[in-house]
MARVEXKOL-78158 format. One line per field, with one value per residue (C-alpha): residue number from 1; x, y, z. Coordinates in nm, 4 decimals, decimal comma. Layout:
N
nr = (NUM | ...)
u = (X | ...)
v = (Y | ...)
w = (Z | ...)
This chain:
174
nr = (1 | 2 | 3 | 4 | 5 | 6 | 7 | 8 | 9 | 10 | 11 | 12 | 13 | 14 | 15 | 16 | 17 | 18 | 19 | 20 | 21 | 22 | 23 | 24 | 25 | 26 | 27 | 28 | 29 | 30 | 31 | 32 | 33 | 34 | 35 | 36 | 37 | 38 | 39 | 40 | 41 | 42 | 43 | 44 | 45 | 46 | 47 | 48 | 49 | 50 | 51 | 52 | 53 | 54 | 55 | 56 | 57 | 58 | 59 | 60 | 61 | 62 | 63 | 64 | 65 | 66 | 67 | 68 | 69 | 70 | 71 | 72 | 73 | 74 | 75 | 76 | 77 | 78 | 79 | 80 | 81 | 82 | 83 | 84 | 85 | 86 | 87 | 88 | 89 | 90 | 91 | 92 | 93 | 94 | 95 | 96 | 97 | 98 | 99 | 100 | 101 | 102 | 103 | 104 | 105 | 106 | 107 | 108 | 109 | 110 | 111 | 112 | 113 | 114 | 115 | 116 | 117 | 118 | 119 | 120 | 121 | 122 | 123 | 124 | 125 | 126 | 127 | 128 | 129 | 130 | 131 | 132 | 133 | 134 | 135 | 136 | 137 | 138 | 139 | 140 | 141 | 142 | 143 | 144 | 145 | 146 | 147 | 148 | 149 | 150 | 151 | 152 | 153 | 154 | 155 | 156 | 157 | 158 | 159 | 160 | 161 | 162 | 163 | 164 | 165 | 166 | 167 | 168 | 169 | 170 | 171 | 172 | 173 | 174)
u = (0,0000 | 0,1471 | 0,2308 | 0,0273 | -0,2397 | -0,1208 | -0,1753 | -0,3485 | -0,3041 | -0,6586 | -0,6118 | -0,2502 | -0,1467 | -0,0249 | 0,3362 | 0,2960 | 0,1092 | 0,3997 | 0,6364 | 0,3867 | 0,3577 | 0,7365 | 0,7589 | 0,4943 | 0,6527 | 1,0059 | 0,9010 | 0,6515 | 0,3727 | 0,0228 | 0,0467 | 0,2392 | 0,3676 | 0,3041 | 0,6517 | 0,5964 | 0,2406 | 0,3695 | 0,6417 | 0,4176 | 0,3126 | 0,6417 | 0,6584 | 1,0204 | 1,1316 | 0,9249 | 1,0856 | 1,4414 | 1,4169 | 1,2718 | 1,5362 | 1,8135 | 1,6797 | 1,6208 | 1,9832 | 2,1491 | 1,9495 | 1,9939 | 2,2385 | 2,5986 | 2,9210 | 2,7002 | 2,4219 | 2,0614 | 2,0389 | 2,3570 | 2,2173 | 1,8938 | 2,0891 | 2,2873 | 1,9626 | 1,8236 | 2,1409 | 2,1316 | 1,7568 | 1,8043 | 2,0818 | 1,8638 | 1,5553 | 1,3411 | 1,0656 | 0,9112 | 1,2423 | 1,3230 | 0,9887 | 1,0001 | 1,3646 | 1,3402 | 1,0459 | 1,2470 | 1,5541 | 1,3404 | 1,2095 | 1,5715 | 1,6730 | 1,7454 | 1,6937 | 1,6071 | 1,9686 | 2,0955 | 1,8556 | 1,9740 | 2,3400 | 2,2763 | 2,1205 | 2,4252 | 2,6589 | 2,4463 | 2,4481 | 2,8235 | 2,9046 | 2,6918 | 2,8447 | 3,2046 | 3,1362 | 3,0085 | 3,3127 | 3,5470 | 3,3552 | 3,3550 | 3,7238 | 3,8090 | 4,0298 | 4,2712 | 4,2798 | 4,5846 | 4,8252 | 4,7821 | 4,4067 | 4,4452 | 4,3942 | 4,6701 | 4,4308 | 4,5022 | 4,8494 | 4,7170 | 4,4635 | 4,6986 | 4,7193 | 4,3431 | 4,3915 | 4,6733 | 4,4396 | 4,1788 | 4,4389 | 4,5446 | 4,1814 | 4,0963 | 4,4363 | 4,4558 | 4,4925 | 4,2006 | 4,1495 | 3,8853 | 3,6997 | 3,4596 | 3,4535 | 3,3696 | 3,6062 | 3,7212 | 3,8976 | 4,1082 | 4,0217 | 4,2852 | 4,1489 | 4,1718 | 4,1880 | 4,1837 | 4,1315 | 3,7757 | 3,6429 | 3,4395 | 3,2532 | 3,1630)
v = (0,0000 | 0,3376 | 0,6006 | 0,8623 | 0,8267 | 0,8772 | 1,2161 | 1,1614 | 1,4044 | 1,5455 | 1,6473 | 1,7632 | 2,1236 | 2,3225 | 2,2764 | 1,8982 | 1,8852 | 2,0644 | 1,7878 | 1,5171 | 1,6769 | 1,6819 | 1,3160 | 1,2134 | 1,4239 | 1,3025 | 0,9390 | 0,9596 | 0,8087 | 0,9018 | 0,7908 | 0,8658 | 0,5751 | 0,5400 | 0,6469 | 1,0000 | 1,0105 | 0,9099 | 1,1742 | 1,4459 | 1,5344 | 1,7246 | 1,9156 | 2,0250 | 1,6618 | 1,5587 | 1,8224 | 1,7676 | 1,3892 | 1,4082 | 1,6571 | 1,4378 | 1,1167 | 1,2866 | 1,4046 | 1,0896 | 0,8376 | 1,0306 | 0,8885 | 0,9610 | 0,7657 | 0,4711 | 0,3677 | 0,3699 | -0,0106 | -0,0285 | 0,2407 | 0,0439 | -0,2758 | -0,0900 | 0,0433 | -0,3117 | -0,4347 | -0,1640 | -0,2135 | -0,5880 | -0,5185 | -0,2619 | -0,4890 | -0,2261 | -0,4360 | -0,1361 | -0,0284 | -0,3843 | -0,4073 | -0,0648 | -0,0764 | -0,4379 | -0,3301 | -0,0319 | -0,2495 | -0,4912 | -0,2008 | -0,0978 | -0,4462 | -0,6635 | -1,0298 | -1,3148 | -1,4361 | -1,0900 | -1,0807 | -1,4211 | -1,3264 | -0,9945 | -1,1770 | -1,4069 | -1,1060 | -0,9300 | -1,2405 | -1,2936 | -0,9272 | -0,9231 | -1,2482 | -1,1412 | -0,7911 | -0,9481 | -1,1772 | -0,8790 | -0,6902 | -0,9855 | -1,0588 | -0,6860 | -0,7370 | -0,4511 | -0,3121 | -0,4223 | -0,1412 | -0,2283 | -0,1548 | 0,1842 | 0,4738 | 0,7283 | 0,9797 | 0,8284 | 0,9829 | 1,3299 | 1,3192 | 1,1787 | 1,5238 | 1,4952 | 1,1633 | 1,3119 | 1,5919 | 1,3372 | 1,1507 | 1,4764 | 1,5685 | 1,2318 | 1,1738 | 0,8189 | 0,6415 | 0,6659 | 0,3930 | 0,3589 | 0,0365 | 0,0363 | 0,4155 | 0,4304 | 0,6015 | 0,3542 | 0,4660 | 0,2278 | 0,2923 | 0,2239 | 0,0706 | -0,2248 | -0,5526 | -0,5774 | -0,2686 | -0,2133 | -0,0499 | 0,2681 | 0,3587 | 0,7094)
w = (0,0000 | -0,0979 | 0,1616 | -0,0284 | -0,2914 | -0,6454 | -0,8094 | -1,1423 | -1,4303 | -1,4006 | -1,0362 | -1,0649 | -1,0067 | -1,3091 | -1,1897 | -1,1689 | -1,5023 | -1,6681 | -1,5528 | -1,6512 | -1,9972 | -2,0348 | -1,9302 | -2,1846 | -2,4615 | -2,3915 | -2,3646 | -2,6511 | -2,4400 | -2,3283 | -1,9657 | -1,6451 | -1,4421 | -1,0691 | -0,9582 | -1,0879 | -0,9514 | -0,6071 | -0,5833 | -0,7307 | -0,3741 | -0,3650 | -0,6954 | -0,6369 | -0,5917 | -0,8942 | -1,1179 | -0,9864 | -1,0195 | -1,3707 | -1,4867 | -1,3428 | -1,4950 | -1,8296 | -1,8331 | -1,6985 | -1,9030 | -2,2301 | -2,4856 | -2,3928 | -2,3533 | -2,2530 | -2,4878 | -2,3554 | -2,3271 | -2,1170 | -1,8872 | -1,8435 | -1,7700 | -1,5051 | -1,3587 | -1,3429 | -1,1708 | -0,9050 | -0,8577 | -0,8013 | -0,5503 | -0,3695 | -0,3775 | -0,5522 | -0,7101 | -0,8841 | -1,0382 | -1,1465 | -1,3269 | -1,4913 | -1,6008 | -1,7207 | -1,9389 | -2,0635 | -2,1304 | -2,3316 | -2,5426 | -2,6038 | -2,7219 | -2,4180 | -2,5060 | -2,2691 | -2,2943 | -2,1979 | -1,9004 | -1,7753 | -1,8123 | -1,6378 | -1,3420 | -1,3213 | -1,3179 | -1,0528 | -0,8347 | -0,8704 | -0,8071 | -0,4928 | -0,3690 | -0,4235 | -0,2855 | 0,0374 | 0,0557 | 0,0109 | 0,2793 | 0,5208 | 0,4714 | 0,4678 | 0,1648 | 0,1049 | -0,2485 | -0,4503 | -0,5394 | -0,9095 | -0,8822 | -0,7173 | -0,9554 | -1,0126 | -0,8583 | -0,5160 | -0,5194 | -0,5950 | -0,3132 | -0,0499 | 0,1174 | 0,1686 | 0,3484 | 0,5550 | 0,6604 | 0,7661 | 0,9688 | 1,1324 | 1,2020 | 1,3599 | 1,5171 | 1,3828 | 1,0466 | 0,8040 | 0,5472 | 0,2794 | 0,2119 | -0,0858 | -0,0691 | 0,3015 | 0,5470 | 0,8100 | 1,1282 | 1,3353 | 1,6964 | 1,9570 | 2,2708 | 2,5029 | 2,3154 | 1,9401 | 1,7267 | 1,6049 | 1,2922 | 1,3080 | 0,9861 | 1,1006)
């Protein structure tokens, strides 16, 4: 059951209708899906989200099908049933075959499994995998160490502080 009732086109404010109209024009459709109707209670969020999606999902360095496949992968990982359904439908319209869907699911499953193993084992990133950018931002890390008064490490993009205390050191992800 949704948190708020959906805002249909007929009852939408002029501001919301303008976004709905842009969605239908851009997507060459005559209907608005439930996601947009649900967030229309906050017109600023509706407009900002639509403008961002319109920009990010437009053709660019990645083709539209690849972007939809990535969206499906993230949606599966985040357990968003709505997003899985809508982006799978969109990927199919952009050319995803059954074989591609099955292979995508295998990659999603493997990536999630190995990501959890890396997290559980707290595997340190190999020097060969670290980008050259790491050297140029080392002063930033030094400043963090100075600020916290102890070493700061990053695991999967998350700052990790080693806390000194009685017994074994513990991790603090603050």
